[in-house]
C-alpha positions as CSV (number, residue, x, y, z in Angstrom):
1,M,101.5,108.4,77.0
2,D,98.3,109.6,75.9
3,S,98.8,108.6,72.3
4,A,99.3,105.0,70.9
5,L,102.7,104.4,68.8
6,F,101.6,101.3,67.9
7,C,98.7,98.9,68.2
8,V,99.1,95.3,67.7
9,T,96.1,92.8,66.3
10,K,96.8,89.3,65.6
11,G,100.3,89.6,64.9
12,S,100.1,92.8,62.5
13,A,100.9,96.2,63.6
14,L,99.1,99.4,62.6
15,I,99.6,102.9,64.1
16,I,96.5,104.0,65.3
17,R,96.8,107.5,66.7
18,K,99.4,110.2,67.3
19,S,99.2,113.8,68.6
20,A,100.6,116.5,66.9
21,I,103.4,116.5,69.6
22,A,104.0,113.3,69.5
23,A,104.3,113.4,65.4
24,G,106.3,116.4,65.8
25,A,108.8,115.0,68.1
26,I,109.5,111.7,65.7
27,V,110.2,114.1,63.0
28,V,112.6,115.9,65.1
29,A,113.9,112.9,66.3
30,L,114.5,111.2,63.1
31,G,115.8,114.4,61.7
32,M,118.2,114.9,64.5
33,S,119.4,111.1,64.3
34,A,119.8,111.6,60.7
35,C,122.2,114.6,61.2
36,S,124.2,113.4,64.1
37,S,127.3,111.3,63.9
38,D,128.2,108.6,66.3
39,E,130.5,110.5,68.3
40,S,128.6,113.2,69.0
41,S,126.0,110.4,70.5
42,D,128.6,108.6,72.6
43,A,129.5,112.4,73.8
44,A,126.0,113.0,74.7
45,D,125.4,109.5,76.4
46,T,128.6,109.7,78.3
47,S,127.8,113.0,79.5
48,S,124.1,112.1,80.2
49,A,125.6,108.7,82.3
50,A,127.8,110.8,84.1
51,S,124.8,113.3,85.1
52,T,122.9,110.4,86.2
53,S,125.6,108.8,88.1
54,E,126.4,112.3,89.9
55,S,122.7,112.8,90.5
56,A,122.2,109.2,92.1
57,N,125.3,109.7,94.3
58,E,124.1,112.9,95.8
59,H,120.7,111.2,96.6
60,E,122.2,108.1,97.7
61,S,123.7,110.0,100.6
62,E,120.2,111.9,101.2
63,H,118.1,108.7,101.3
64,G,120.5,105.9,103.0
65,D,122.0,103.3,100.8
66,L,119.2,103.3,97.9
67,A,120.7,104.5,94.7
68,A,119.1,105.1,91.5
69,P,118.8,102.4,89.2
70,S,120.9,102.5,85.7
71,A,119.3,103.4,82.6
72,D,120.2,99.8,81.4
73,E,118.6,98.1,84.4
74,L,115.5,99.8,83.8
75,R,115.4,99.5,79.7
76,A,115.9,95.6,80.7
77,T,112.6,95.8,82.7
78,L,110.5,97.1,79.6
79,D,112.8,94.7,77.2
80,A,111.6,91.7,79.0
81,L,107.9,93.0,79.5
82,A,107.7,93.4,75.5
83,D,109.5,90.2,74.6
84,P,107.0,87.4,73.7
85,Q,109.5,84.4,74.9
86,T,109.7,85.9,78.7
87,P,107.2,83.8,80.5
88,V,103.9,85.6,81.7
89,D,104.8,84.4,85.1
90,E,108.2,86.6,85.3
91,K,106.6,89.6,83.4
92,V,104.1,90.0,86.3
93,T,106.9,90.2,88.7
94,L,108.4,93.0,87.1
95,V,105.5,95.3,87.5
96,E,103.5,96.7,90.3
97,K,100.1,95.1,90.6
98,G,101.5,92.2,88.4
99,D,98.8,89.6,89.3
100,E,95.9,92.3,88.8
101,R,97.8,92.9,85.4
102,R,98.1,89.3,84.4
103,P,95.2,89.2,81.9
104,N,96.4,92.4,80.4
105,I,100.0,91.0,80.0
106,E,98.9,87.8,78.3
107,T,97.1,89.6,75.9
108,M,100.1,91.7,75.1
109,T,102.4,89.0,75.0
110,N,100.6,86.8,72.6
111,A,100.2,90.2,70.5
112,M,103.7,90.9,70.2
113,E,104.7,87.6,69.2
114,H,105.6,89.1,65.5
115,Y,106.4,92.6,66.5
116,Q,109.6,93.9,67.6
117,V,109.5,97.1,70.3
118,G,112.5,99.0,71.4
119,F,113.1,101.5,74.3
120,E,115.7,103.9,75.1
121,V,115.9,104.9,78.6
122,T,117.5,108.2,79.6
123,N,117.9,111.0,82.3
124,V,117.3,108.6,85.4
125,R,116.0,110.5,88.4
126,L,115.5,109.3,92.0
127,D,113.1,110.7,94.6
128,G,112.7,108.4,97.4
129,T,111.4,104.9,96.5
130,T,110.5,106.3,93.0
131,A,112.9,106.6,89.7
132,T,111.5,108.5,86.8
133,A,113.5,108.1,83.3
134,D,112.7,109.1,79.7
135,V,111.7,106.7,77.6
136,A,111.5,106.6,73.9
137,V,109.5,103.8,72.2
138,T,110.7,102.5,68.9
139,S,108.5,100.1,66.7
140,P,108.7,98.9,62.9
141,H,106.6,102.2,62.4
142,G,109.1,104.5,63.6
143,A,109.9,106.6,66.8
144,A,108.1,108.5,69.5
145,G,109.4,111.1,71.6
146,A,110.9,110.2,75.2
147,T,108.3,110.6,78.1
148,P,108.6,110.1,81.6
149,W,108.0,106.8,82.9
150,T,108.2,105.6,86.3
151,W,109.6,102.4,88.5
152,E,108.8,101.7,92.3
153,H,111.5,100.4,94.2
154,V,109.5,97.4,96.3
155,D,111.2,94.6,98.0
156,G,114.6,95.3,96.9
157,T,113.6,95.4,93.1
158,W,112.8,97.9,90.6
159,K,109.3,97.2,89.2
160,V,107.6,99.3,86.5
161,S,105.1,101.4,88.1
162,D,101.1,100.7,87.4
163,E,100.8,103.9,85.7
164,S,103.8,103.3,83.3
165,T,102.6,99.5,82.9
166,C,99.5,100.4,81.7
167,G,100.6,103.1,79.1
168,L,102.6,100.3,77.5
169,L,99.9,97.7,77.9
170,G,97.5,100.4,76.0
171,M,100.2,100.7,73.3
172,A,99.7,96.8,72.8
173,T,96.2,97.0,72.6
174,A,95.8,95.3,76.0
175,P,94.5,98.3,78.2
176,C,94.0,98.5,82.0
């Protein structure tokens, strides 16, 4: 999350910088998506889901009843954070240090009013009360390769970690 995929200012989007690695990942990701069929994608998704499920079940037995969250569950937190229609009061409950990050979240929410961002969450892993997943961010300007983001299990809820929250906020010109 060192490089910004997008920069939002007053409703306009600009790509401000990309590292060579991120640019290479985009080229590879776009090239692979152009060459792949829906069938192979579905097979990969099924394989990934089965692997994540098996891993979660093994981990569940080691650490009581805490199971790894699903990729869809984690993506939903990111979608809500990036959605300008989600109230800021709700957004602060989705992240660690939500009250501390409220001003940043408000800035991002205002900036995202006319800008759509999407997330692809894969390869969910659980380590105690921390879930890590690979997250690829897409914007009108393209897609960035997946990088690891984390969530913390706090009071029965999976919250985006402060580090990952700050990465997202930084992309939206609302850095921590």
